[in-house]
C-alpha positions in Angstrom: -6.5 13.1 5.6 -9.0 15.9 5.4 -11.5 16.1 8.3 -14.0 18.1 6.2 -13.9 15.5 3.4 -14.5 12.8 6.0 -17.6 14.7 7.3 -18.9 15.2 3.8 -18.5 11.4 3.2 -20.5 10.7 6.4 -23.2 13.0 5.1 -23.2 11.2 1.7 -23.5 7.9 3.5 -26.5 9.2 5.4 -24.9 8.6 8.8 -24.4 11.0 11.7 -21.1 12.9 11.4 -18.5 11.3 13.7 -15.0 12.4 14.3 -14.4 9.4 16.5 -13.9 7.0 13.6 -12.0 9.7 11.7 -9.6 10.1 14.6 -9.2 6.3 14.9 -8.3 6.1 11.2 -5.9 9.0 11.6 -4.1 7.3 14.5 -4.0 4.0 12.6 -2.5 5.4 9.5 0.0 7.3 11.7 1.4 4.3 13.5 5.2 4.4 13.6 5.7 1.0 12.1 3.9 1.9 8.8 6.0 2.5 5.8 3.6 2.7 2.9 0.0 2.6 4.2 0.0 6.1 5.8 -2.0 9.3 5.7 0.0 10.3 2.7 -1.1 7.1 0.9 -4.7 7.8 1.8 -4.4 11.3 0.5 -2.8 10.1 -2.7 -5.6 7.6 -3.3 -8.3 10.2 -2.7 -6.5 12.5 -5.2 -6.5 9.7 -7.7 -10.2 9.1 -7.1 -10.9 12.8 -7.6 -9.1 12.6 -11.0 -11.4 9.8 -12.2 -14.6 10.5 -10.2 -16.6 10.8 -13.4 -15.8 7.2 -14.3 -17.4 5.6 -11.3 -21.0 4.9 -10.6 -20.4 4.3 -6.9 -18.1 7.2 -5.9 -19.2 7.2 -2.2 -18.6 3.4 -1.9 -15.2 3.7 -3.5 -14.2 6.6 -1.3 -15.3 4.7 1.8 -13.1 1.8 0.7 -10.1 4.1 0.3 -10.5 5.4 3.8 -10.7 1.9 5.3 -8.7 -0.2 2.9 -5.7 -0.8 5.2 -6.6 0.7 8.5 -6.0 -2.7 10.2 -3.4 -5.2 9.1 -1.1 -7.8 10.5 2.0 -5.7 11.4 4.2 -8.8 11.6 3.6 -10.2 8.2 6.9 -10.2 6.2 5.4 -8.5 3.2 2.9 -6.2 4.8 4.4 -2.9 3.7 6.3 -4.1 0.6 5.3 -2.3 -2.6 4.7 -5.0 -5.2 5.9 -3.5 -8.4 4.1 -6.1 -10.5 0.8 -4.8 -9.1 1.4 -1.1 -9.5 -0.4 0.4 -12.5 1.5 2.9 -14.5 
């Protein structure tokens, strides 16, 4: 999770740059009980976005969704961190 990228996103959204939210997200995605939805996953998603950025009309909104998409979840759900192969695009 790249701090500079986060600050660029804040600028694109027209909000004051804040590392408070960035640090909260970083802590959330670094929680020890996470298996799949981690900083690595966010970085992978952002890389995928970069590879298709020209296909979206709402890149800022899509990137914002990536940063927040699983920051909070129910850690005790039985299938919370299970990768569902039938939902993975190849």
